[in-house]
mmCIF file of the N, C-alpha and C atoms, coordinates in Angstrom:
data_MODEL
# 
_entry.id   MODEL 
# 
loop_
_atom_site.group_PDB 
_atom_site.id 
_atom_site.type_symbol 
_atom_site.label_atom_id 
_atom_site.label_alt_id 
_atom_site.label_comp_id 
_atom_site.label_asym_id 
_atom_site.label_entity_id 
_atom_site.label_seq_id 
_atom_site.pdbx_PDB_ins_code 
_atom_site.Cartn_x 
_atom_site.Cartn_y 
_atom_site.Cartn_z 
_atom_site.occupancy 
_atom_site.B_iso_or_equiv 
_atom_site.pdbx_formal_charge 
_atom_site.auth_seq_id 
_atom_site.auth_comp_id 
_atom_site.auth_asym_id 
_atom_site.auth_atom_id 
_atom_site.pdbx_PDB_model_num 
ATOM 1   N N  . MET A 1 1  ? 133.853 189.196 86.329 1.00 0.00 ? 1  MET A N  1 
ATOM 2   C CA . MET A 1 1  ? 134.574 187.978 86.000 1.00 0.00 ? 1  MET A CA 1 
ATOM 3   C C  . MET A 1 1  ? 133.625 187.053 85.241 1.00 0.00 ? 1  MET A C  1 
ATOM 4   N N  . ARG A 1 2  ? 134.091 186.525 84.102 1.00 0.00 ? 2  ARG A N  1 
ATOM 5   C CA . ARG A 1 2  ? 133.274 185.651 83.269 1.00 0.00 ? 2  ARG A CA 1 
ATOM 6   C C  . ARG A 1 2  ? 133.891 184.258 83.198 1.00 0.00 ? 2  ARG A C  1 
ATOM 7   N N  . THR A 1 3  ? 133.043 183.291 82.932 1.00 0.00 ? 3  THR A N  1 
ATOM 8   C CA . THR A 1 3  ? 133.480 181.911 82.780 1.00 0.00 ? 3  THR A CA 1 
ATOM 9   C C  . THR A 1 3  ? 134.005 181.688 81.372 1.00 0.00 ? 3  THR A C  1 
ATOM 10  N N  . ASN A 1 4  ? 135.135 181.020 81.265 1.00 0.00 ? 4  ASN A N  1 
ATOM 11  C CA . ASN A 1 4  ? 135.694 180.651 79.977 1.00 0.00 ? 4  ASN A CA 1 
ATOM 12  C C  . ASN A 1 4  ? 134.925 179.420 79.475 1.00 0.00 ? 4  ASN A C  1 
ATOM 13  N N  . LYS A 1 5  ? 133.967 179.640 78.573 1.00 0.00 ? 5  LYS A N  1 
ATOM 14  C CA . LYS A 1 5  ? 133.062 178.569 78.154 1.00 0.00 ? 5  LYS A CA 1 
ATOM 15  C C  . LYS A 1 5  ? 133.768 177.480 77.367 1.00 0.00 ? 5  LYS A C  1 
ATOM 16  N N  . ASP A 1 6  ? 134.750 177.839 76.563 1.00 0.00 ? 6  ASP A N  1 
ATOM 17  C CA . ASP A 1 6  ? 135.483 176.823 75.795 1.00 0.00 ? 6  ASP A CA 1 
ATOM 18  C C  . ASP A 1 6  ? 136.232 175.874 76.724 1.00 0.00 ? 6  ASP A C  1 
ATOM 19  N N  . LEU A 1 7  ? 136.869 176.438 77.731 1.00 0.00 ? 7  LEU A N  1 
ATOM 20  C CA . LEU A 1 7  ? 137.604 175.619 78.689 1.00 0.00 ? 7  LEU A CA 1 
ATOM 21  C C  . LEU A 1 7  ? 136.651 174.783 79.537 1.00 0.00 ? 7  LEU A C  1 
ATOM 22  N N  . LEU A 1 8  ? 135.495 175.333 79.858 1.00 0.00 ? 8  LEU A N  1 
ATOM 23  C CA . LEU A 1 8  ? 134.501 174.590 80.624 1.00 0.00 ? 8  LEU A CA 1 
ATOM 24  C C  . LEU A 1 8  ? 133.987 173.383 79.833 1.00 0.00 ? 8  LEU A C  1 
ATOM 25  N N  . ILE A 1 9  ? 133.731 173.563 78.560 1.00 0.00 ? 9  ILE A N  1 
ATOM 26  C CA . ILE A 1 9  ? 133.273 172.456 77.715 1.00 0.00 ? 9  ILE A CA 1 
ATOM 27  C C  . ILE A 1 9  ? 134.359 171.397 77.607 1.00 0.00 ? 9  ILE A C  1 
ATOM 28  N N  . LYS A 1 10 ? 135.609 171.832 77.491 1.00 0.00 ? 10 LYS A N  1 
ATOM 29  C CA . LYS A 1 10 ? 136.729 170.883 77.440 1.00 0.00 ? 10 LYS A CA 1 
ATOM 30  C C  . LYS A 1 10 ? 136.800 170.081 78.743 1.00 0.00 ? 10 LYS A C  1 
ATOM 31  N N  . GLY A 1 11 ? 136.595 170.740 79.877 1.00 0.00 ? 11 GLY A N  1 
ATOM 32  C CA . GLY A 1 11 ? 136.604 170.050 81.167 1.00 0.00 ? 11 GLY A CA 1 
ATOM 33  C C  . GLY A 1 11 ? 135.474 169.057 81.303 1.00 0.00 ? 11 GLY A C  1 
ATOM 34  N N  . ILE A 1 12 ? 134.298 169.416 80.799 1.00 0.00 ? 12 ILE A N  1 
ATOM 35  C CA . ILE A 1 12 ? 133.157 168.506 80.866 1.00 0.00 ? 12 ILE A CA 1 
ATOM 36  C C  . ILE A 1 12 ? 133.383 167.295 79.963 1.00 0.00 ? 12 ILE A C  1 
ATOM 37  N N  . LYS A 1 13 ? 133.994 167.506 78.809 1.00 0.00 ? 13 LYS A N  1 
ATOM 38  C CA . LYS A 1 13 ? 134.328 166.377 77.926 1.00 0.00 ? 13 LYS A CA 1 
ATOM 39  C C  . LYS A 1 13 ? 135.316 165.437 78.612 1.00 0.00 ? 13 LYS A C  1 
ATOM 40  N N  . HIS A 1 14 ? 136.295 166.014 79.306 1.00 0.00 ? 14 HIS A N  1 
ATOM 41  C CA . HIS A 1 14 ? 137.256 165.176 80.016 1.00 0.00 ? 14 HIS A CA 1 
ATOM 42  C C  . HIS A 1 14 ? 136.585 164.421 81.158 1.00 0.00 ? 14 HIS A C  1 
ATOM 43  N N  . PHE A 1 15 ? 135.573 165.040 81.782 1.00 0.00 ? 15 PHE A N  1 
ATOM 44  C CA . PHE A 1 15 ? 134.830 164.330 82.820 1.00 0.00 ? 15 PHE A CA 1 
ATOM 45  C C  . PHE A 1 15 ? 134.071 163.144 82.232 1.00 0.00 ? 15 PHE A C  1 
ATOM 46  N N  . ALA A 1 16 ? 133.611 163.256 80.996 1.00 0.00 ? 16 ALA A N  1 
ATOM 47  C CA . ALA A 1 16 ? 132.937 162.127 80.346 1.00 0.00 ? 16 ALA A CA 1 
ATOM 48  C C  . ALA A 1 16 ? 133.916 160.967 80.169 1.00 0.00 ? 16 ALA A C  1 
ATOM 49  N N  . TYR A 1 17 ? 135.148 161.279 79.758 1.00 0.00 ? 17 TYR A N  1 
ATOM 50  C CA . TYR A 1 17 ? 136.169 160.234 79.644 1.00 0.00 ? 17 TYR A CA 1 
ATOM 51  C C  . TYR A 1 17 ? 136.489 159.639 81.016 1.00 0.00 ? 17 TYR A C  1 
ATOM 52  N N  . THR A 1 18 ? 136.535 160.487 82.025 1.00 0.00 ? 18 THR A N  1 
ATOM 53  C CA . THR A 1 18 ? 136.783 160.016 83.384 1.00 0.00 ? 18 THR A CA 1 
ATOM 54  C C  . THR A 1 18 ? 135.687 159.066 83.829 1.00 0.00 ? 18 THR A C  1 
ATOM 55  N N  . PHE A 1 19 ? 134.456 159.443 83.543 1.00 0.00 ? 19 PHE A N  1 
ATOM 56  C CA . PHE A 1 19 ? 133.314 158.609 83.911 1.00 0.00 ? 19 PHE A CA 1 
ATOM 57  C C  . PHE A 1 19 ? 133.414 157.238 83.251 1.00 0.00 ? 19 PHE A C  1 
ATOM 58  N N  . LEU A 1 20 ? 133.796 157.222 81.988 1.00 0.00 ? 20 LEU A N  1 
ATOM 59  C CA . LEU A 1 20 ? 133.971 155.964 81.275 1.00 0.00 ? 20 LEU A CA 1 
ATOM 60  C C  . LEU A 1 20 ? 135.081 155.123 81.910 1.00 0.00 ? 20 LEU A C  1 
ATOM 61  N N  . LEU A 1 21 ? 136.192 155.746 82.231 1.00 0.00 ? 21 LEU A N  1 
ATOM 62  C CA . LEU A 1 21 ? 137.306 155.022 82.859 1.00 0.00 ? 21 LEU A CA 1 
ATOM 63  C C  . LEU A 1 21 ? 136.953 154.525 84.253 1.00 0.00 ? 21 LEU A C  1 
ATOM 64  N N  . MET A 1 22 ? 136.119 155.285 84.970 1.00 0.00 ? 22 MET A N  1 
ATOM 65  C CA . MET A 1 22 ? 135.750 154.896 86.331 1.00 0.00 ? 22 MET A CA 1 
ATOM 66  C C  . MET A 1 22 ? 134.900 153.628 86.356 1.00 0.00 ? 22 MET A C  1 
ATOM 67  N N  . PHE A 1 23 ? 134.246 153.300 85.259 1.00 0.00 ? 23 PHE A N  1 
ATOM 68  C CA . PHE A 1 23 ? 133.503 152.052 85.194 1.00 0.00 ? 23 PHE A CA 1 
ATOM 69  C C  . PHE A 1 23 ? 134.274 150.953 84.486 1.00 0.00 ? 23 PHE A C  1 
ATOM 70  N N  . THR A 1 24 ? 135.128 151.317 83.560 1.00 0.00 ? 24 THR A N  1 
ATOM 71  C CA . THR A 1 24 ? 135.891 150.319 82.815 1.00 0.00 ? 24 THR A CA 1 
ATOM 72  C C  . THR A 1 24 ? 136.986 149.687 83.679 1.00 0.00 ? 24 THR A C  1 
ATOM 73  N N  . ALA A 1 25 ? 137.707 150.496 84.429 1.00 0.00 ? 25 ALA A N  1 
ATOM 74  C CA . ALA A 1 25 ? 138.833 149.993 85.220 1.00 0.00 ? 25 ALA A CA 1 
ATOM 75  C C  . ALA A 1 25 ? 138.402 148.941 86.255 1.00 0.00 ? 25 ALA A C  1 
ATOM 76  N N  . PRO A 1 26 ? 137.383 149.193 87.079 1.00 0.00 ? 26 PRO A N  1 
ATOM 77  C CA . PRO A 1 26 ? 136.979 148.148 88.033 1.00 0.00 ? 26 PRO A CA 1 
ATOM 78  C C  . PRO A 1 26 ? 136.455 146.886 87.359 1.00 0.00 ? 26 PRO A C  1 
ATOM 79  N N  . THR A 1 27 ? 135.817 147.043 86.205 1.00 0.00 ? 27 THR A N  1 
ATOM 80  C CA . THR A 1 27 ? 135.316 145.874 85.482 1.00 0.00 ? 27 THR A CA 1 
ATOM 81  C C  . THR A 1 27 ? 136.474 145.008 84.996 1.00 0.00 ? 27 THR A C  1 
ATOM 82  N N  . VAL A 1 28 ? 137.495 145.639 84.441 1.00 0.00 ? 28 VAL A N  1 
ATOM 83  C CA . VAL A 1 28 ? 138.669 144.887 83.963 1.00 0.00 ? 28 VAL A CA 1 
ATOM 84  C C  . VAL A 1 28 ? 139.394 144.245 85.143 1.00 0.00 ? 28 VAL A C  1 
ATOM 85  N N  . LEU A 1 29 ? 139.534 144.959 86.253 1.00 0.00 ? 29 LEU A N  1 
ATOM 86  C CA . LEU A 1 29 ? 140.183 144.385 87.431 1.00 0.00 ? 29 LEU A CA 1 
ATOM 87  C C  . LEU A 1 29 ? 139.379 143.209 87.981 1.00 0.00 ? 29 LEU A C  1 
ATOM 88  N N  . TRP A 1 30 ? 138.071 143.337 87.987 1.00 0.00 ? 30 TRP A N  1 
ATOM 89  C CA . TRP A 1 30 ? 137.225 142.252 88.479 1.00 0.00 ? 30 TRP A CA 1 
ATOM 90  C C  . TRP A 1 30 ? 137.383 141.012 87.603 1.00 0.00 ? 30 TRP A C  1 
ATOM 91  N N  . GLN A 1 31 ? 137.430 141.220 86.283 1.00 0.00 ? 31 GLN A N  1 
ATOM 92  C CA . GLN A 1 31 ? 137.619 140.098 85.369 1.00 0.00 ? 31 GLN A CA 1 
ATOM 93  C C  . GLN A 1 31 ? 138.981 139.436 85.592 1.00 0.00 ? 31 GLN A C  1 
ATOM 94  N N  . ALA A 1 32 ? 139.991 140.240 85.877 1.00 0.00 ? 32 ALA A N  1 
ATOM 95  C CA . ALA A 1 32 ? 141.321 139.675 86.128 1.00 0.00 ? 32 ALA A CA 1 
ATOM 96  C C  . ALA A 1 32 ? 141.314 138.820 87.388 1.00 0.00 ? 32 ALA A C  1 
ATOM 97  N N  . PHE A 1 33 ? 140.731 139.341 88.468 1.00 0.00 ? 33 PHE A N  1 
ATOM 98  C CA . PHE A 1 33 ? 140.732 138.590 89.722 1.00 0.00 ? 33 PHE A CA 1 
ATOM 99  C C  . PHE A 1 33 ? 139.798 137.381 89.672 1.00 0.00 ? 33 PHE A C  1 
ATOM 100 N N  . LYS A 1 34 ? 138.784 137.446 88.828 1.00 0.00 ? 34 LYS A N  1 
ATOM 101 C CA . LYS A 1 34 ? 137.865 136.319 88.684 1.00 0.00 ? 34 LYS A CA 1 
ATOM 102 C C  . LYS A 1 34 ? 138.528 135.156 87.953 1.00 0.00 ? 34 LYS A C  1 
ATOM 103 N N  . ASN A 1 35 ? 139.475 135.445 87.070 1.00 0.00 ? 35 ASN A N  1 
ATOM 104 C CA . ASN A 1 35 ? 140.125 134.416 86.253 1.00 0.00 ? 35 ASN A CA 1 
ATOM 105 C C  . ASN A 1 35 ? 141.618 134.322 86.576 1.00 0.00 ? 35 ASN A C  1 
ATOM 106 N N  . GLN A 1 36 ? 141.949 134.117 87.828 1.00 0.00 ? 36 GLN A N  1 
ATOM 107 C CA . GLN A 1 36 ? 143.353 134.094 88.235 1.00 0.00 ? 36 GLN A CA 1 
ATOM 108 C C  . GLN A 1 36 ? 144.125 132.910 87.673 1.00 0.00 ? 36 GLN A C  1 
ATOM 109 N N  . GLU A 1 37 ? 143.456 131.828 87.348 1.00 0.00 ? 37 GLU A N  1 
ATOM 110 C CA . GLU A 1 37 ? 144.155 130.660 86.824 1.00 0.00 ? 37 GLU A CA 1 
ATOM 111 C C  . GLU A 1 37 ? 144.374 130.741 85.313 1.00 0.00 ? 37 GLU A C  1 
ATOM 112 N N  . HIS A 1 38 ? 143.821 131.751 84.679 1.00 0.00 ? 38 HIS A N  1 
ATOM 113 C CA . HIS A 1 38 ? 143.955 131.917 83.230 1.00 0.00 ? 38 HIS A CA 1 
ATOM 114 C C  . HIS A 1 38 ? 145.351 132.446 82.884 1.00 0.00 ? 38 HIS A C  1 
ATOM 115 N N  . SER A 1 39 ? 145.809 132.152 81.676 1.00 0.00 ? 39 SER A N  1 
ATOM 116 C CA . SER A 1 39 ? 147.162 132.564 81.280 1.00 0.00 ? 39 SER A CA 1 
ATOM 117 C C  . SER A 1 39 ? 147.278 134.072 81.058 1.00 0.00 ? 39 SER A C  1 
ATOM 118 N N  . PHE A 1 40 ? 146.162 134.755 80.805 1.00 0.00 ? 40 PHE A N  1 
ATOM 119 C CA . PHE A 1 40 ? 146.195 136.202 80.596 1.00 0.00 ? 40 PHE A CA 1 
ATOM 120 C C  . PHE A 1 40 ? 145.904 136.985 81.875 1.00 0.00 ? 40 PHE A C  1 
ATOM 121 N N  . TYR A 1 41 ? 146.040 136.365 83.031 1.00 0.00 ? 41 TYR A N  1 
ATOM 122 C CA . TYR A 1 41 ? 145.742 137.035 84.306 1.00 0.00 ? 41 TYR A CA 1 
ATOM 123 C C  . TYR A 1 41 ? 146.614 138.280 84.503 1.00 0.00 ? 41 TYR A C  1 
ATOM 124 N N  . ILE A 1 42 ? 147.908 138.146 84.365 1.00 0.00 ? 42 ILE A N  1 
ATOM 125 C CA . ILE A 1 42 ? 148.833 139.259 84.603 1.00 0.00 ? 42 ILE A CA 1 
ATOM 126 C C  . ILE A 1 42 ? 148.627 140.396 83.596 1.00 0.00 ? 42 ILE A C  1 
ATOM 127 N N  . PRO A 1 43 ? 148.545 140.125 82.288 1.00 0.00 ? 43 PRO A N  1 
ATOM 128 C CA . PRO A 1 43 ? 148.318 141.239 81.350 1.00 0.00 ? 43 PRO A CA 1 
ATOM 129 C C  . PRO A 1 43 ? 146.999 141.979 81.594 1.00 0.00 ? 43 PRO A C  1 
ATOM 130 N N  . VAL A 1 44 ? 145.942 141.237 81.905 1.00 0.00 ? 44 VAL A N  1 
ATOM 131 C CA . VAL A 1 44 ? 144.647 141.883 82.162 1.00 0.00 ? 44 VAL A CA 1 
ATOM 132 C C  . VAL A 1 44 ? 144.716 142.686 83.454 1.00 0.00 ? 44 VAL A C  1 
ATOM 133 N N  . LEU A 1 45 ? 145.405 142.165 84.447 1.00 0.00 ? 45 LEU A N  1 
ATOM 134 C CA . LEU A 1 45 ? 145.575 142.893 85.706 1.00 0.00 ? 45 LEU A CA 1 
ATOM 135 C C  . LEU A 1 45 ? 146.348 144.184 85.485 1.00 0.00 ? 45 LEU A C  1 
ATOM 136 N N  . ILE A 1 46 ? 147.399 144.136 84.692 1.00 0.00 ? 46 ILE A N  1 
ATOM 137 C CA . ILE A 1 46 ? 148.195 145.330 84.402 1.00 0.00 ? 46 ILE A CA 1 
ATOM 138 C C  . ILE A 1 46 ? 147.354 146.369 83.658 1.00 0.00 ? 46 ILE A C  1 
ATOM 139 N N  . VAL A 1 47 ? 146.576 145.923 82.678 1.00 0.00 ? 47 VAL A N  1 
ATOM 140 C CA . VAL A 1 47 ? 145.706 146.848 81.938 1.00 0.00 ? 47 VAL A CA 1 
ATOM 141 C C  . VAL A 1 47 ? 144.687 147.481 82.884 1.00 0.00 ? 47 VAL A C  1 
ATOM 142 N N  . GLY A 1 48 ? 144.121 146.691 83.780 1.00 0.00 ? 48 GLY A N  1 
ATOM 143 C CA . GLY A 1 48 ? 143.165 147.222 84.751 1.00 0.00 ? 48 GLY A CA 1 
ATOM 144 C C  . GLY A 1 48 ? 143.789 148.245 85.670 1.00 0.00 ? 48 GLY A C  1 
ATOM 145 N N  . LEU A 1 49 ? 145.002 147.993 86.127 1.00 0.00 ? 49 LEU A N  1 
ATOM 146 C CA . LEU A 1 49 ? 145.683 148.950 87.001 1.00 0.00 ? 49 LEU A CA 1 
ATOM 147 C C  . LEU A 1 49 ? 146.021 150.240 86.258 1.00 0.00 ? 49 LEU A C  1 
ATOM 148 N N  . ILE A 1 50 ? 146.429 150.121 85.009 1.00 0.00 ? 50 ILE A N  1 
ATOM 149 C CA . ILE A 1 50 ? 146.723 151.315 84.202 1.00 0.00 ? 50 ILE A CA 1 
ATOM 150 C C  . ILE A 1 50 ? 145.453 152.137 83.998 1.00 0.00 ? 50 ILE A C  1 
ATOM 151 N N  . LEU A 1 51 ? 144.339 151.460 83.729 1.00 0.00 ? 51 LEU A N  1 
ATOM 152 C CA . LEU A 1 51 ? 143.070 152.167 83.557 1.00 0.00 ? 51 LEU A CA 1 
ATOM 153 C C  . LEU A 1 51 ? 142.638 152.854 84.851 1.00 0.00 ? 51 LEU A C  1 
ATOM 154 N N  . ALA A 1 52 ? 142.870 152.204 85.990 1.00 0.00 ? 52 ALA A N  1 
ATOM 155 C CA . ALA A 1 52 ? 142.506 152.806 87.272 1.00 0.00 ? 52 ALA A CA 1 
ATOM 156 C C  . ALA A 1 52 ? 143.342 154.053 87.559 1.00 0.00 ? 52 ALA A C  1 
ATOM 157 N N  . ILE A 1 53 ? 144.632 153.970 87.286 1.00 0.00 ? 53 ILE A N  1 
ATOM 158 C CA . ILE A 1 53 ? 145.502 155.130 87.483 1.00 0.00 ? 53 ILE A CA 1 
ATOM 159 C C  . ILE A 1 53 ? 145.115 156.245 86.522 1.00 0.00 ? 53 ILE A C  1 
ATOM 160 N N  . ALA A 1 54 ? 144.778 155.877 85.290 1.00 0.00 ? 54 ALA A N  1 
ATOM 161 C CA . ALA A 1 54 ? 144.350 156.878 84.308 1.00 0.00 ? 54 ALA A CA 1 
ATOM 162 C C  . ALA A 1 54 ? 143.049 157.547 84.730 1.00 0.00 ? 54 ALA A C  1 
ATOM 163 N N  . ALA A 1 55 ? 142.142 156.808 85.342 1.00 0.00 ? 55 ALA A N  1 
ATOM 164 C CA . ALA A 1 55 ? 140.881 157.390 85.805 1.00 0.00 ? 55 ALA A CA 1 
ATOM 165 C C  . ALA A 1 55 ? 141.132 158.424 86.898 1.00 0.00 ? 55 ALA A C  1 
ATOM 166 N N  . ILE A 1 56 ? 142.032 158.118 87.813 1.00 0.00 ? 56 ILE A N  1 
ATOM 167 C CA . ILE A 1 56 ? 142.343 159.057 88.895 1.00 0.00 ? 56 ILE A CA 1 
ATOM 168 C C  . ILE A 1 56 ? 143.022 160.303 88.335 1.00 0.00 ? 56 ILE A C  1 
ATOM 169 N N  . ALA A 1 57 ? 144.001 160.109 87.455 1.00 0.00 ? 57 ALA A N  1 
ATOM 170 C CA . ALA A 1 57 ? 144.706 161.249 86.870 1.00 0.00 ? 57 ALA A CA 1 
ATOM 171 C C  . ALA A 1 57 ? 143.766 162.110 86.034 1.00 0.00 ? 57 ALA A C  1 
ATOM 172 N N  . MET A 1 58 ? 142.900 161.473 85.267 1.00 0.00 ? 58 MET A N  1 
ATOM 173 C CA . MET A 1 58 ? 141.954 162.214 84.427 1.00 0.00 ? 58 MET A CA 1 
ATOM 174 C C  . MET A 1 58 ? 140.954 162.986 85.290 1.00 0.00 ? 58 MET A C  1 
ATOM 175 N N  . ALA A 1 59 ? 140.581 162.432 86.427 1.00 0.00 ? 59 ALA A N  1 
ATOM 176 C CA . ALA A 1 59 ? 139.665 163.150 87.324 1.00 0.00 ? 59 ALA A CA 1 
ATOM 177 C C  . ALA A 1 59 ? 140.315 164.428 87.849 1.00 0.00 ? 59 ALA A C  1 
ATOM 178 N N  . PHE A 1 60 ? 141.562 164.338 88.271 1.00 0.00 ? 60 PHE A N  1 
ATOM 179 C CA . PHE A 1 60 ? 142.255 165.535 88.747 1.00 0.00 ? 60 PHE A CA 1 
ATOM 180 C C  . PHE A 1 60 ? 142.403 166.573 87.635 1.00 0.00 ? 60 PHE A C  1 
ATOM 181 N N  . TYR A 1 61 ? 142.737 166.113 86.440 1.00 0.00 ? 61 TYR A N  1 
ATOM 182 C CA . TYR A 1 61 ? 142.906 167.028 85.318 1.00 0.00 ? 61 TYR A CA 1 
ATOM 183 C C  . TYR A 1 61 ? 141.577 167.689 84.952 1.00 0.00 ? 61 TYR A C  1 
ATOM 184 N N  . SER A 1 62 ? 140.496 166.932 84.991 1.00 0.00 ? 62 SER A N  1 
ATOM 185 C CA . SER A 1 62 ? 139.177 167.480 84.676 1.00 0.00 ? 62 SER A CA 1 
ATOM 186 C C  . SER A 1 62 ? 138.765 168.546 85.678 1.00 0.00 ? 62 SER A C  1 
ATOM 187 N N  . VAL A 1 63 ? 138.989 168.265 86.953 1.00 0.00 ? 63 VAL A N  1 
ATOM 188 C CA . VAL A 1 63 ? 138.667 169.257 87.979 1.00 0.00 ? 63 VAL A CA 1 
ATOM 189 C C  . VAL A 1 63 ? 139.519 170.503 87.803 1.00 0.00 ? 63 VAL A C  1 
ATOM 190 N N  . HIS A 1 64 ? 140.780 170.321 87.460 1.00 0.00 ? 64 HIS A N  1 
ATOM 191 C CA . HIS A 1 64 ? 141.681 171.447 87.222 1.00 0.00 ? 64 HIS A CA 1 
ATOM 192 C C  . HIS A 1 64 ? 141.173 172.322 86.074 1.00 0.00 ? 64 HIS A C  1 
ATOM 193 N N  . LEU A 1 65 ? 140.758 171.687 84.977 1.00 0.00 ? 65 LEU A N  1 
ATOM 194 C CA . LEU A 1 65 ? 140.242 172.439 83.836 1.00 0.00 ? 65 LEU A CA 1 
ATOM 195 C C  . LEU A 1 65 ? 138.979 173.214 84.202 1.00 0.00 ? 65 LEU A C  1 
ATOM 196 N N  . ILE A 1 66 ? 138.084 172.578 84.911 1.00 0.00 ? 66 ILE A N  1 
ATOM 197 C CA . ILE A 1 66 ? 136.824 173.243 85.269 1.00 0.00 ? 66 ILE A CA 1 
ATOM 198 C C  . ILE A 1 66 ? 137.079 174.392 86.241 1.00 0.00 ? 66 ILE A C  1 
ATOM 199 N N  . MET A 1 67 ? 137.981 174.203 87.172 1.00 0.00 ? 67 MET A N  1 
ATOM 200 C CA . MET A 1 67 ? 138.291 175.297 88.107 1.00 0.00 ? 67 MET A CA 1 
ATOM 201 C C  . MET A 1 67 ? 138.930 176.473 87.376 1.00 0.00 ? 67 MET A C  1 
ATOM 202 N N  . ASN A 1 68 ? 139.813 176.192 86.419 1.00 0.00 ? 68 ASN A N  1 
ATOM 203 C CA . ASN A 1 68 ? 140.402 177.268 85.625 1.00 0.00 ? 68 ASN A CA 1 
ATOM 204 C C  . ASN A 1 68 ? 139.344 177.980 84.794 1.00 0.00 ? 68 ASN A C  1 
ATOM 205 N N  . ALA A 1 69 ? 138.374 177.236 84.296 1.00 0.00 ? 69 ALA A N  1 
ATOM 206 C CA . ALA A 1 69 ? 137.317 177.846 83.498 1.00 0.00 ? 69 ALA A CA 1 
ATOM 207 C C  . ALA A 1 69 ? 136.413 178.721 84.360 1.00 0.00 ? 69 ALA A C  1 
ATOM 208 N N  . LEU A 1 70 ? 136.068 178.250 85.543 1.00 0.00 ? 70 LEU A N  1 
ATOM 209 C CA . LEU A 1 70 ? 135.155 179.005 86.403 1.00 0.00 ? 70 LEU A CA 1 
ATOM 210 C C  . LEU A 1 70 ? 135.792 180.270 86.959 1.00 0.00 ? 70 LEU A C  1 
ATOM 211 N N  . PHE A 1 71 ? 137.053 180.174 87.334 1.00 0.00 ? 71 PHE A N  1 
ATOM 212 C CA . PHE A 1 71 ? 137.723 181.318 87.931 1.00 0.00 ? 71 PHE A CA 1 
ATOM 213 C C  . PHE A 1 71 ? 138.568 182.091 86.930 1.00 0.00 ? 71 PHE A C  1 
ATOM 214 N N  . ASN A 1 72 ? 138.525 181.682 85.665 1.00 0.00 ? 72 ASN A N  1 
ATOM 215 C CA . ASN A 1 72 ? 139.190 182.378 84.570 1.00 0.00 ? 72 ASN A CA 1 
ATOM 216 C C  . ASN A 1 72 ? 140.673 182.612 84.843 1.00 0.00 ? 72 ASN A C  1 
ATOM 217 N N  . THR A 1 73 ? 141.342 181.546 85.281 1.00 0.00 ? 73 THR A N  1 
ATOM 218 C CA . THR A 1 73 ? 142.761 181.624 85.588 1.00 0.00 ? 73 THR A CA 1 
ATOM 219 C C  . THR A 1 73 ? 143.553 181.619 84.281 1.00 0.00 ? 73 THR A C  1 
ATOM 220 N N  . PRO A 1 74 ? 144.425 182.582 84.082 1.00 0.00 ? 74 PRO A N  1 
ATOM 221 C CA . PRO A 1 74 ? 145.222 182.590 82.834 1.00 0.00 ? 74 PRO A CA 1 
ATOM 222 C C  . PRO A 1 74 ? 146.300 181.511 82.874 1.00 0.00 ? 74 PRO A C  1 
ATOM 223 N N  . LYS A 1 75 ? 146.702 181.059 81.682 1.00 0.00 ? 75 LYS A N  1 
ATOM 224 C CA . LYS A 1 75 ? 147.771 180.065 81.597 1.00 0.00 ? 75 LYS A CA 1 
ATOM 225 C C  . LYS A 1 75 ? 149.111 180.715 81.912 1.00 0.00 ? 75 LYS A C  1 
ATOM 226 N N  . LYS A 1 76 ? 149.982 179.950 82.543 1.00 0.00 ? 76 LYS A N  1 
ATOM 227 C CA . LYS A 1 76 ? 151.330 180.451 82.806 1.00 0.00 ? 76 LYS A CA 1 
ATOM 228 C C  . LYS A 1 76 ? 152.153 180.348 81.542 1.00 0.00 ? 76 LYS A C  1 
ATOM 229 N N  . LYS A 1 77 ? 152.948 181.367 81.263 1.00 0.00 ? 77 LYS A N  1 
ATOM 230 C CA . LYS A 1 77 ? 153.811 181.356 80.075 1.00 0.00 ? 77 LYS A CA 1 
ATOM 231 C C  . LYS A 1 77 ? 155.198 180.873 80.474 1.00 0.00 ? 77 LYS A C  1 
ATOM 232 N N  . ASN A 1 78 ? 155.740 179.966 79.662 1.00 0.00 ? 78 ASN A N  1 
ATOM 233 C CA . ASN A 1 78 ? 157.098 179.494 79.886 1.00 0.00 ? 78 ASN A CA 1 
ATOM 234 C C  . ASN A 1 78 ? 158.079 180.474 79.256 1.00 0.00 ? 78 ASN A C  1 
ATOM 235 N N  . ASN A 1 79 ? 159.065 180.847 80.004 1.00 0.00 ? 79 ASN A N  1 
ATOM 236 C CA . ASN A 1 79 ? 160.078 181.768 79.504 1.00 0.00 ? 79 ASN A CA 1 
ATOM 237 C C  . ASN A 1 79 ? 161.350 180.986 79.195 1.00 0.00 ? 79 ASN A C  1 
ATOM 238 N N  . GLY A 1 80 ? 161.247 180.009 78.361 1.00 0.00 ? 80 GLY A N  1 
ATOM 239 C CA . GLY A 1 80 ? 162.444 179.228 78.110 1.00 0.00 ? 80 GLY A CA 1 
ATOM 240 C C  . GLY A 1 80 ? 162.489 178.587 76.788 1.00 0.00 ? 80 GLY A C  1 
# 
């Protein structure tokens, strides 16, 4: 059994994006909560929450890609 190197590199690239989101989302949320009296509080809070959800989703997707690369799982074909 061999590792799918292309898929592994793709997973590592996605982990880099995840890493970036994992630091950006809390920073944006912190800025929102620090400036609650500002008129842009709600939009900044929404952006921070979206970034946090994206970081979690991207982490799961990255782990999925790396596991598929390591165990050489074939893609499922849609018959439709």
